C-alpha positions in Angstrom: 37.4 71.1 -27.6 34.9 69.2 -29.8 32.0 67.4 -28.1 31.6 64.1 -30.0 28.2 63.4 -28.4 25.5 64.7 -30.8 22.4 63.0 -29.3 19.9 64.5 -27.0 21.0 65.6 -23.5 20.9 62.8 -21.0 17.9 62.5 -18.8 18.2 62.5 -15.0 17.8 58.7 -14.6 20.2 58.0 -17.5 22.9 59.8 -15.7 23.0 57.2 -12.9 22.3 54.0 -14.9 25.3 51.8 -15.8 25.8 51.8 -19.5 27.4 49.6 -22.1 28.0 51.2 -25.5 28.1 49.0 -28.5 28.3 50.3 -32.1 27.2 53.7 -31.1 24.1 52.3 -29.2 23.6 52.7 -25.6 22.6 49.6 -23.7 21.6 49.8 -20.0 22.4 47.0 -17.7 19.7 45.8 -15.4 20.1 43.2 -12.7 16.7 41.6 -11.7 16.0 41.7 -8.0 16.5 38.4 -6.3 13.7 36.8 -4.4 13.9 36.3 -0.7 14.7 32.7 -1.1 17.4 33.3 -3.7 18.9 36.1 -1.6 19.3 33.8 1.3 21.1 31.3 -0.8 18.5 28.6 -0.2 16.6 28.2 -3.4 13.6 25.9 -2.6 13.9 22.5 -4.3 10.6 21.2 -5.7 10.8 17.4 -6.0 7.5 17.1 -7.7 8.5 19.4 -10.6 11.9 17.6 -10.9 10.4 14.1 -11.0 10.8 12.6 -14.5 8.8 9.5 -15.3 8.5 7.6 -18.5 5.0 6.3 -17.7 3.5 8.3 -14.8 0.2 7.3 -13.3 -2.7 9.6 -12.9 -4.6 10.2 -9.6 -7.4 8.0 -10.8 -5.1 5.1 -11.7 -3.3 5.4 -8.4 -6.7 5.3 -6.6 -7.6 2.1 -8.6 -4.4 0.4 -7.5 -4.9 1.5 -3.8 -8.5 0.2 -3.8 -7.3 -3.2 -5.2 -4.4 -3.4 -2.7 -6.7 -2.8 0.3 -9.7 -4.8 -1.0 -8.0 -8.2 -0.8 -9.4 -11.5 0.2 -9.2 -10.4 3.9 -12.4 -8.5 3.5 -14.2 -11.9 3.4 -13.3 -12.4 7.0 -15.1 -9.3 8.2 -18.2 -11.1 9.5 -16.2 -13.4 11.7 -14.3 -10.3 12.9 -17.5 -8.6 14.0 -18.3 -11.7 16.0 -15.5 -10.6 18.4 -16.8 -7.0 18.8 -20.5 -6.9 18.1 -22.5 -4.8 15.7 -21.8 -1.3 17.0 -18.4 -2.3 18.5 -17.4 -3.7 15.1 -18.3 -0.5 13.3 -16.4 1.7 15.8 -13.3 -0.7 15.9 -13.2 -0.8 12.1 -13.2 3.0 11.8 -10.5 3.2 14.5 -8.4 0.6 12.7 -8.8 2.2 9.4 -7.8 5.6 10.9 -4.6 4.2 12.4 -3.6 2.3 9.2 -4.3 5.4 7.0 -2.5 7.7 9.4 0.6 5.5 9.4 0.6 5.4 5.6 0.1 9.2 5.6 3.0 9.7 8.0 5.3 7.6 5.8 4.5 9.6 2.7 4.6 12.9 4.5 8.1 12.1 5.9 9.1 11.1 2.4 8.1 14.4 1.0 10.0 16.3 3.7 13.1 14.2 3.1 12.8 14.7 -0.7 13.3 18.5 -0.1 16.1 18.1 2.4 18.1 15.7 0.2 17.1 17.0 -3.2 15.7 13.6 -4.3 12.5 13.1 -6.2 11.5 9.6 -5.1 12.4 7.1 -2.4 11.2 3.7 -1.4 10.0 2.7 2.1 13.4 1.4 3.0 15.2 4.4 1.6 13.0 6.8 3.5 13.9 5.0 6.8 17.6 5.0 5.9 17.7 8.7 4.9 15.6 9.7 7.9 18.1 8.1 10.3 21.2 9.4 8.4 19.9 13.0 8.5 18.4 12.8 12.0 19.9 13.0 15.5 23.5 11.9 16.0 22.5 8.9 18.1 20.4 7.4 15.4 22.6 7.6 12.4 24.1 4.2 12.8 20.6 2.6 12.5 19.9 3.8 9.0 21.3 0.9 7.0 20.2 -1.9 9.3 16.6 -0.5 9.4 16.7 -0.2 5.6 17.7 -3.9 5.2 15.0 -5.0 7.8 12.3 -3.2 5.9 13.4 -4.4 2.5 13.6 -8.1 3.5 10.5 -7.9 5.6 8.4 -6.5 2.8 9.9 -9.0 0.3 9.2 -12.0 2.4 5.7 -10.9 3.3 4.6 -10.0 -0.2 6.3 -13.0 -1.8 4.5 -15.3 0.7 1.3 -13.5 0.0 1.6 -14.1 -3.7 2.2 -17.8 -3.0 -1.0 -17.8 -0.9 -2.8 -16.0 -3.7 -2.0 -18.9 -6.1 -3.5 -21.3 -3.6 -6.7 -19.2 -3.2 -7.1 -18.9 -7.0 -6.6 -22.7 -7.5 -8.9 -23.6 -4.6 -11.8 -21.5 -5.8 -11.6 -22.9 -9.4 -11.2 -26.5 -8.0 -14.4 -26.3 -5.9 -16.5 -25.2 -8.9 -14.9 -27.7 -11.3 -15.3 -30.5 -8.9 -19.0 -29.7 -8.4 -19.6 -30.2 -12.2 -16.9 -32.8 -12.9 -18.1 -35.1 -10.1 -14.6 -36.3 -8.9 -11.9 -34.7 -6.8 -9.1 -32.8 -8.5 -5.5 -32.6 -7.3 -5.0 -29.1 -5.9 -1.2 -29.1 -6.6 -2.0 -29.7 -10.3 -4.4 -26.8 -10.3 -1.8 -24.6 -8.8 0.8 -25.6 -11.3 -1.6 -24.8 -14.2 -1.5 -21.2 -13.1 2.2 -20.8 -13.8 2.0 -19.5 -17.3 -0.9 -17.1 -16.7 0.8 -15.7 -13.7 4.1 -15.2 -15.6 2.3 -13.4 -18.4 0.7 -11.1 -15.8 4.1 -10.4 -14.2 5.4 -9.3 -17.5 3.2 -6.2 -17.4 6.0 -3.6 -17.5 4.8 -0.9 -15.0 2.0 0.3 -12.9 0.7 2.5 -15.7 -0.2 -0.5 -17.8 -1.2 -2.5 -14.7 -4.0 0.0 -13.9 -6.5 -1.6 -16.3 -5.8 -5.0 -14.7 -6.5 -3.5 -11.3 -9.7 -1.9 -12.6 -10.9 -5.3 -13.9 -10.0 -6.8 -10.5 -12.1 -4.2 -8.8 -15.0 -5.0 -11.1 -14.8 -8.7 -10.5 -14.5 -8.2 -6.7 -17.4 -5.7 -6.8 -19.7 -8.0 -8.7 -18.7 -10.9 -6.4 -19.4 -8.8 -3.3 -22.6 -7.6 -4.8 -23.9 -11.2 -5.2 -22.6 -12.0 -1.6 -24.6 -9.0 -0.3 -27.7 -10.4 -2.0 -27.3 -13.6 -0.1 -26.7 -11.7 3.1 -29.9 -9.5 2.9 -32.1 -12.4 1.8 -34.0 -13.8 4.8 -31.8 -11.8 7.1 -32.7 -12.2 10.8 -33.6 -9.0 12.8 -30.7 -6.8 13.8 -31.8 -7.0 17.5 -30.9 -10.7 17.5 -27.2 -9.9 17.5 -25.3 -8.1 20.4 -24.3 -4.5 19.8 -21.2 -4.9 21.9 -19.1 -7.8 23.1 -16.5 -7.9 25.9 -13.5 -5.6 25.2 -11.2 -8.5 26.0 -12.3 -10.1 22.7 -11.6 -7.0 20.7 -7.8 -7.7 20.1 -8.8 -10.7 18.0 -11.0 -8.3 16.0 -8.0 -6.0 15.4 -5.8 -8.9 14.5 -8.1 -9.8 11.6 -9.0 -6.4 10.3 -5.5 -4.8 10.4 -4.0 -7.5 8.2 -6.9 -7.4 5.9 -6.7 -3.7 5.5 -3.0 -3.0 5.7 -1.2 -2.2 2.4 1.9 -0.3 3.6 4.1 -2.2 1.1 2.4 -0.6 -2.0 2.1 2.9 -0.7 5.5 4.2 -1.8 5.6 2.3 -5.1 2.3 3.9 -5.9 3.5 7.4 -4.8 6.8 7.1 -6.7 5.0 6.4 -10.0 2.4 9.3 -9.7 2.3 12.2 -12.1 1.2 14.5 -9.2 2.6 12.9 -6.0 1.5 15.8 -3.9 -2.1 14.7 -4.5 -1.5 11.4 -2.7 -1.9 13.0 0.7 -4.1 15.7 2.0 -7.7 15.8 3.3 -9.1 15.0 -0.1 -6.0 13.2 -1.3 -5.9 9.8 -3.1 -5.0 8.0 0.2 -8.0 9.3 2.2 -10.4 8.8 -0.7 -9.3 5.2 -1.2 -9.3 4.3 2.5 -12.6 5.9 3.2 -14.3 3.8 0.4 -12.5 0.7 1.6 -13.7 1.3 5.2 -17.3 1.7 4.2 -17.2 -1.6 2.3 -15.5 -3.4 5.2 -18.1 -2.2 7.6 -21.0 -3.1 5.4 -19.9 -6.6 4.7 -18.9 -7.2 8.3 -22.2 -5.8 9.7 -24.5 -7.7 7.2 -22.5 -10.9 7.4 -22.7 -11.0 11.2 -26.4 -10.2 11.3 -27.0 -13.0 8.8 -24.8 -15.8 10.3 -23.9 -14.6 13.8 -21.3 -16.8 15.4 -21.6 -19.3 12.6 -19.8 -16.9 10.2 -16.9 -18.7 8.6 -13.4 -17.4 8.2 -14.3 -16.6 4.6 -18.0 -15.5 4.1 -18.1 -17.4 0.8 -17.9 -20.7 2.7 -21.4 -19.9 4.2 -22.9 -19.6 0.7 -24.7 -22.6 -0.8 -22.3 -24.5 -3.0 -25.0 -26.0 -5.3 -26.4 -22.6 -6.5 -25.1 -20.9 -9.6 -24.8 -17.4 -8.1 -22.7 -18.7 -5.2 -20.5 -20.5 -7.7 -20.2 -17.3 -9.7 -18.9 -15.6 -6.5 -16.1 -18.1 -6.2 -15.1 -17.7 -9.9 -15.3 -13.9 -9.7 -13.2 -13.7 -6.5 -10.6 -16.1 -8.0 -10.3 -13.9 -11.1 -10.1 -10.8 -8.9 -7.3 -12.4 -6.9 -5.5 -13.3 -10.1 -5.7 -9.7 -11.3 -4.5 -8.5 -7.9 -1.4 -10.8 -8.1 0.4 -8.4 -10.4 0.0 -5.4 -8.0 1.1 -7.4 -4.9 4.0 -8.9 -6.8 5.1 -5.5 -7.9 6.5 -4.9 -4.4 8.7 -8.0 -4.8 9.8 -7.0 -8.3 10.6 -3.4 -7.1 12.8 -4.7 -4.2 14.4 -7.4 -6.3 15.3 -5.2 -9.2 16.8 -2.4 -7.0 19.0 -5.1 -5.4 20.5 -6.4 -8.7 20.2 -3.7 -11.3 23.7 -2.3 -10.8 25.2 -5.7 -11.6 23.5 -6.0 -14.9 23.9 -2.8 -17.0 24.4 -4.3 -20.5 20.9 -5.8 -21.0 18.8 -4.6 -18.2 15.4 -5.2 -19.8 16.2 -8.8 -20.5 17.6 -9.4 -17.0 14.5 -7.7 -15.5 12.1 -10.0 -17.3 14.2 -13.1 -16.4 14.0 -12.0 -12.8 10.2 -11.6 -13.0 9.9 -15.1 -14.5 12.1 -16.7 -11.9 10.3 -15.0 -9.0 6.8 -16.0 -10.2 8.0 -19.6 -10.8 9.5 -19.7 -7.3 6.2 -18.5 -5.8 4.2 -21.1 -7.7 6.6 -23.9 -6.7 6.4 -22.8 -3.1 2.5 -23.1 -3.3 2.8 -26.5 -5.0 5.1 -27.8 -2.3 3.1 -26.4 0.6 -0.6 -25.8 -0.4 -1.3 -25.2 3.3 1.1 -22.3 3.5 -1.6 -19.8 4.5 -1.2 -20.0 8.3 2.6 -19.7 8.0 2.3 -16.6 5.9 -0.3 -15.3 8.3 2.3 -15.5 11.1 4.9 -13.7 9.0 2.3 -11.1 8.0 1.2 -10.6 11.6 4.8 -10.0 12.6 5.9 -7.9 9.6 2.7 -5.8 9.1 2.5 -4.9 12.7 6.1 -3.7 12.7 6.3 -2.4 9.1 2.8 -0.9 8.9 2.4 0.6 12.3 5.6 0.8 14.3 8.3 1.8 11.7 6.3 4.8 10.3 6.0 6.4 13.7 9.7 5.8 14.4 10.5 7.5 11.0 8.3 10.4 12.0 10.1 10.9 15.3 13.5 10.8 13.7 12.6 13.0 10.8 11.2 15.8 12.9 13.6 15.4 15.9 15.2 18.8 15.4 12.0 20.6 14.5 10.1 19.5 17.5 6.8 17.6 18.0 4.2 20.3 18.2 2.5 22.0 21.1 2.6 19.9 24.2 4.6 17.3 22.2 1.3 16.0 20.9 3.0 14.0 18.2 4.8 12.0 20.9 1.5 11.2 22.7 -0.2 10.3 19.4 2.6 7.9 18.6 2.3 6.3 22.0 -1.3 5.3 21.1 -0.2 3.9 17.8 2.6 2.0 19.5 0.2 0.3 21.9 -2.2 -0.5 19.1 0.7 -2.0 17.1 1.9 -4.2 19.9 -1.6 -5.5 20.4 -1.9 -6.3 16.8 1.6 -8.0 16.8 0.8 -10.2 19.9 -2.7 -11.3 19.0 -2.1 -11.6 15.3 0.9 -13.9 15.9 -1.1 -15.8 18.5 -4.0 -16.4 16.1 -1.6 -17.6 13.3 0.2 -19.9 15.7 -3.1 -21.4 16.7 -4.0 -22.0 13.1 -0.7 -23.7 12.5 -1.2 -26.0 15.5 -4.7 -26.8 14.4 -3.5 -27.7 10.9 -1.0 -30.2 12.2 -2.7 -31.5 15.3 
């Protein structure tokens, strides 16, 4: 018998290795070991690596947008808010309010990230998070998914659309006051609002948040310079701190919360910002974008409220700029800078409406989507300006809608989403998540009741 194998004798390991001979060569078959996750058949899905964006925003750009969203015109009402709580009371209440608002935004994003992994999705809007949470939650809550989604979507759209209409009034009013001072005769506010149509349409045509970041940066600069001049007036000839009460009766504090929560709340822009991030995991966390932005915003709110109340006391106006002398150039510069800052902010606030509107209609227009999108942008801006022209005193009405919607959307809905999302996993030792959410629930109801009451009083005063 002839042995055809002429190579070296097989080694001990070779004897037991599976072989595959090809053209006289010996090839050994190796199967790499599976990881524990793969072996269990549950390969972990990473939504952040799978997210594909054409124009993602950096952490810095997202932080710029967040600062602009939270540093709105509501900050100018901080001195009058402090008049309901006192100097020390105002500081403590502002920190508490900021903590609650930031926590609710954190809860929303955290639940979104959890649901990304459960459903293998890379991005979701506020309304989609609520819908998916209910549909993947306990059996009793699954029928509430779609109705909750619709309520969030329409609530956000109405609130932010109305806010944009109010912004046009604020811009026009500030320019009107300065122009009238030099022109010497009154100007028609409705005409001033109408003149803003083309500039606002052009701003709404900025295609995405990536390109809108420089606009938000400019808005932050304008607002910062305007606040800087305002601070100069506040610290000039400021009365002693001892002349103002440190605390005021707790029964007046709900009015404080009603002012501050609606000035600071920006729940509508949280998920649009997170959805456009290059590194969305950096949005939350101890040193995340959310905490960085809200910490800075809180300090500025406290500083303006404290100094404004020390300066003017109970005479502080609803907007601190109204307390500034109208015949001085620096005070006029404040009005112009704030008007420009609000104009630049319009694009970010309007992005919420655009996002909701486009999601609602994009499936019906697949042939020329870009053209349809820009037509929609133009129509929505025109509608907001026409609403402001028709009702220049729309502010109190939008305040009522905001008080109702922001209390529910910004505080109550996120904790409901959290309860449903983690229903099967439990709520921590001693059910601490449940008790924590009870505190948020009480705070949200207080904001809802007293915010609505304040807005109704403003409406009655307007037409009395």
